[in-house]
C-alpha positions in Angstrom: -89.3 -52.1 79.1 -88.9 -50.2 82.3 -88.5 -46.5 82.5 -84.6 -46.4 82.9 -84.1 -49.2 80.6 -86.0 -47.1 77.9 -84.1 -43.8 78.7 -80.7 -45.8 78.2 -82.0 -46.9 74.8 -83.0 -43.5 73.7 -79.7 -42.0 74.9 -77.7 -44.6 73.1 -79.4 -43.7 69.9 -78.8 -40.0 70.2 -75.0 -39.9 69.7 -75.1 -36.8 67.4 -77.2 -34.7 69.4 -75.7 -31.2 70.2 -78.4 -29.3 72.0 -80.7 -30.6 74.6 -82.6 -27.8 75.9 -85.9 -29.1 76.5 -85.4 -30.9 79.7 -86.2 -27.8 81.8 -89.5 -27.6 83.7 -90.6 -31.2 83.0 -90.8 -32.3 86.7 -88.1 -35.1 86.0 -87.4 -36.9 89.3 -84.5 -39.3 89.8 -80.9 -39.0 88.8 -79.2 -37.7 85.7 -78.5 -40.7 83.5 -74.9 -41.3 83.5 -75.3 -42.5 79.7 -75.3 -38.9 78.9 -71.6 -38.9 78.9 -71.5 -40.8 75.9 -73.1 -37.9 73.8 -69.8 -36.7 72.6 -71.3 -34.0 70.4 -73.4 -32.4 73.2 -72.8 -28.6 73.6 -75.9 -27.6 75.9 -77.8 -29.5 78.4 -80.5 -27.9 80.6 -81.9 -29.8 83.4 -83.2 -26.8 85.4 -86.3 -26.8 87.5 -86.9 -30.4 87.9 -86.8 -32.6 90.8 -83.4 -34.3 90.3 -82.0 -35.7 93.6 -78.4 -37.2 93.0 -75.1 -36.1 92.4 -74.1 -35.3 89.0 -72.7 -38.4 87.2 -69.0 -38.3 86.7 -69.4 -39.3 83.0 -70.5 -35.8 82.1 -66.7 -34.9 82.5 -66.1 -36.8 79.2 -68.2 -34.2 77.3 -65.4 -32.1 76.0 -67.7 -30.1 73.7 -70.2 -29.3 76.5 -70.2 -25.4 77.0 -73.5 -24.9 79.1 -74.8 -27.3 81.8 -77.9 -25.8 83.7 -79.1 -27.9 86.8 -80.4 -24.9 88.8 -83.5 -25.4 91.1 -83.1 -29.1 91.6 -82.6 -31.2 94.6 -79.3 -32.4 93.5 -75.9 -32.1 95.1 -72.3 -32.8 94.3 -70.1 -32.1 91.3 -69.1 -33.8 88.0 
């Protein structure tokens, strides 16, 4: 199973996740997976201090309970 397929599998099985604070300072490189938009209970998402290099996925706009989104100190650009 390749890396993105595995990530998609994990995200699809985390539907009730509310806090995702441990993704900072992990040297993550690539794009923020659009599947995060399916985590409807998510209230906090921290991706700061990584090497993300794409725009924020539009699907993050579906997260009506999201109160904190940290993406500082990355290479990303654009908006959700």
